[in-house]
Steps between C-alpha positions, in 0.01 A plus 500: 500500500717490187336477160770256372719302748875519466694197365866416511717551193605137499150366497427604143234238415310568818537870432363467148199296609431735789516806276259341248251417777512848649477671162180304436365614836583859412316467167196360682503790743525749215199339332304541826603863521408577138131587572616748766727666245206525259276655766773747588535591132123558471504732802788696353319532166175610666687760702653628178176531299261601780374861489681739728235538771632701794527315830404736779623451854314620806739795526431618144120481517347842448203592717208686347128550560207478258168659599162363393151605597271199524512125560373337182613302201609829340831469691559135408834588335636623834372194688652258248833683486522487878384140536712351221816694583515704179587819688781325685632359171555860398677590824198683641370476856150633435240604753145565375312764696125548481400868509249719317627615160517870585716420803715270283566789260618724782719218634657442158580869457675505839683172421327309781387246240675435169206385288119491485295208372154665497555742214154640417528786750863556398394556138244760606758675718726528194212624284382757755816631660807383308604270787861387430412134461499259207301186428757241388274193477130414482365161602125575500342655190134432580318598821447210741194640679142390539228720652380317812211597725327369808238229429202735524604705193398347169600777260743787464211746509408378848834634627390864471577677826718216629869478598778359281833399654833539320871470574620837368318791340593511133660154506430219254229350724322834544510572126365153415213540750406841361487367146285202597262728693471737205429216263227388740329840481626677813691827530788408734554865590143548627341161561771320699711584806855368464720436804847355550435159653835319502621239255278249319475235777422775754226634273339157499489512879331842477245360255421216739459739794290745296746790539502527119249370249717461192862452395701407192666177610769290331595130524518307721285725724225510238465121522481504880238776481288295261534154656543561871303818558247479213573852376360613165727555199340765280768585244848416371757747371752258349357499148369856502811717474881491530651574839869506583464387857821331618862484393807683621568870549833647614630851567665657198813558706532128576441415135777739399756425772439128565384354169663165569312470830169576328586246231562229760165580654331475161679173424369343821147615417529368145596158634201513733269598215625210287442264794145639536417430136662156487398355839130517576519281807823648634376859460170409664683342793703818547181707489333276758803526727545876491131595508403223742219350295413142411664355190172468298433871558853587390471279191171660391656842559794406278278378215266798529782756500759353264381680180548840668877457541775588254753234404794735450439801725424733206151593369457583133521859380125494429422378852711778649342766279146383576571491874657847508211641295242358743704624795506853355122492462456369855721775650374773263848563360521715185670216310652157567846493654771376258594138572872587513437725799348213698667181377856382435517135392862506377634281783202264481575447130863419583389248763250342261770455238741345750237256635341423164166650602264610224 
């Protein structure tokens, strides 16, 4: 179809009228198209001013594994980053692997995993044996453990001669349990038998069966222990002392050779942490999904645990010094390990500046 029909040269009046009519139609069409031109202009402008976020294709996604030791709210940053796609936004195809912390350290040193989320045992490995690892982020600065016993025990003193379950000897859970027992008047070295009894949910099963009589449990398992199985809660560690329990540790070689990869990993975690702090319901839904608990249990766990988390992945210098001092006393070291030997927050600071995290 022609936009303007042809007219003969001799039919000048008809030609003039026809041209006027069709010019008016063209103007009308242009007015109808004007909003589309505006929309197109807006898209072009947005494309020009939008931040340069990389778009990763399936072929450019980098696979890596993160090890963690126990199913609890302590690893909420990993669950959120997986569920909300923050890892994939950074071009990372992440697999989280649950293993005991000492096994995770060996796996990291042989490059079978690239990072470790449960960092308490990693810190002690660095303090004791100069393990070539670095803590590059901390998301838990207070211990999320409560001393739980079977219903027949009404005091810490009544646990003398009984069995305590833990995930890893020398890990954050074990240390928290020892401190709560000591505060309750027991000598953990003489009065209690400690055994490795799996992760926190598995320890609850052992409490129910009677295989162990006490454990330091964390949310949401602590809530299930109290409400469903009527276990006794005898002490809390959260307000008693600092404890760098979860975060991110990487091999020094990876930090040196693949700094941009580590930074992308930290950026995804920082986004997850921000989501955790800003979205109570959303974070609780993620927790309920990954730990297979009812939403009210997840919500109470969130509210109970929230004050123990960092907002920016970096504890204060005083918190680090106090923690390292207490760790040296616990392990009978001659003096506290210098913070620079254990921690390197340089990339986390860069990420925080880029994302506007304080």
